[in-house]
N, C-alpha and C positions, 0 to 999 in steps of 0.2 A: 272666253278667257284664254290667254296665251301662256303657254308653258315652254320654257327654254331648255336647251341642252347644249352644254359646252364640253369640249374635250381637247386635251393636248397630249402629244405622244410621249414626251420625255418629262422627267421630274424637274429639270431645270427650266422648262418653259412655263410661262405664266398665262393665266386665264383672263387677265384684266381686260384685254381688248374685246374678247368675246362677251364677257359679262356686261361691259359698258354698252355694247351694241344691242344686246338682248334686252337690257333694262330700258334703253331708249325706244325699243320696238314695242314696249308695253308688257313684257313678260312679268307675271306676278310671282313666279317661282322658277328657279333654274336648277336643273340636275347637272352634276359634273362628274367627269372621269379624268383623273390626272395621271399621266405617265402610262397610258394605254394606247396601243396601236388601233387605228381605225379598221384594220383588216380583221381584228378579233371582234366578233359580234357578241361574245359573252363578256359584257362589261357590267360591273355592279350598278353604276349610275344609269346606264342605258336600260338595264333590266327594271330598275325601280321606276324610272320615268315611264316606260311603256305600260307597266302595271297600274300606274296612277292615272293615266290619261282617261278622260271620259268623253262621251259623245258631245259634240258642240264645241269642244276645245280645239286649240290650234297648237301644234308643235312647231317651235321656231328654232332654227339653227343659224349661226353666223355665216357658215359656208357649207355646201353639200358634203365635202369630205370630212367635216366634223362628225357627221352621223355615220358615215361609212366610206371606206376607200373603194370597195367593190361596187360596181354599178348594179350587179345582180342583187347583192345584199341590200343596197340602198333602196332599190325598187321594191323588194319584198317587204321592207319595213313600211314604206309609204303606202303600199297597196293594202297591207294589213290595217293601217290607220284609217284608210278610206272605207274599208268594210265596217269599221267600228264607228263611222261617222265623225272622224277626227281629221281636220285639215292639216296641211303641212306647208311651212313657209321657210325659204332660205333667203336671207337678207342680201348676200353678195350677188347671187345669181338672179335675184328677183323672181324666184319661183314661188307661186302661191296657188295651191290647189283649190282655194276658195273662189278663184276667178277663172273664167273660160280660158284665158291665155295660159294661166298656170297649169290647168288640167291638160291642155294641149301639149305643153312642154313635158309633163309627166308621161303622157301616152307615148311621146317620142322616146323618152328615156326607157320606158318599158319595152318598146320595140327593139331598141339597141341592146338591152339586157337579154332579151330572148335570142337575138342574133349571136350575142357573146356565148350564151349557153349552148347554142347549136354548134358553134365553132369548137368549143371545148370538147363537146361530145364526139364530134367528128374526128378531132385530133386524137382523142383517147382511143377510139375504135381503130383508127389507122395504126396507132402505135402498138396496140394489142395484136392486130393482124400481122404486123411486121415481126413482132416478137415470136409469135407462133410459127411464122414462116422460117425463122432462124432456129426454131426448136428451143427457144428460151421459155422459162417458166413464167406464166402470166397469173397475176393475182398475189395474194399474201403468201409469204414464205411458209413452207410446211412447219407444223408445230414440232414434230419429231423428225429426226433424220432417218434415213432408211435403216441404218445400223441400229438405232434406238428402237424402231418398230420391230425389227427382227429379234432383238433382245427381249422386248416385251412379249412377243408371241411365244418365245421359248419359256419365259417366266410363268406364263399362264398355266403351264403343266403343274406347277407347285404352289402358285400364289393366286390370290383373288384379283379381279380387275381393279378393285378399289385400291388395294395396297400398291399395285404396280403404278397406277395413275398418280397416287400420292407421291411416289418416289420421283416421278418426272414433273411434279407440280402442276398437273392438269386434272380435269374432271374425268370420271370413269367413262361417261358417254363420249367425251372427246377421244379417248383412247380407243373405244369401240369403233368410232368412225375411221380412225387410222387403220384399224384392222380391216374394215370393209374395203377401204381403198386398195390395200395390198391384195385382198382376195378378189378384186375386180367386180365388186358389187356395191350398190348404194341403197340397200333395203332400209326402210325407215322402221319397220316392225321387227322387233327382236325375235329370233327363232328360239325354240326350246333349247335349254342348255344341256350339254352332255354331262355324264357323271363327273363328279369332282375329280380333278387330277388328270383329266383327258381333254386335250384341245383338238377339236375336229375342224379343219379348214371349212369356212362357210357357216359354222355354227358358233356363235359367240356365247360365252358363259355370262351369267348375270353379273352386274356390277356389285 
């Protein structure tokens, strides 16, 4: 049994061409996404289609980029289908994993996707190394500024961790992690709390 999937990126585009081609290819049902980019893998129609497919069926698309713009994302979907015993067919590129030639094309695509992942990883590492060399911050921006952390540390003398964290809109444990960074430690186990009203560096009060 053949199941089709059709997608257009903008609201003013029409699905007619794809639907006609999928019907001629023998699709008994077609799932659709209208006005959604192929770079977004979280698409309602795509999600429903992947959940409905069963072993022995074939997913058919009019063209490869209708399923996904990213080669890596496209290969991941087709690879998942293969593990579930589902074949994949693209009408325009004449890719059909049910045939030896189609499986060969898919293996080549998988190799290219892996190459792309490696290049992205290498570029990311090189960028991080260069940023560290320049002394730039690497990673997500800090949740609280240095001034806010300093204010929070002073406030611990009279307030609970929970109330201070709520004022900054964060969780108490998140605030504790900020304290640990300032104190130059990254302990995961919380130490015994000092008496209420006293803040001892290196000893965090309970949330």
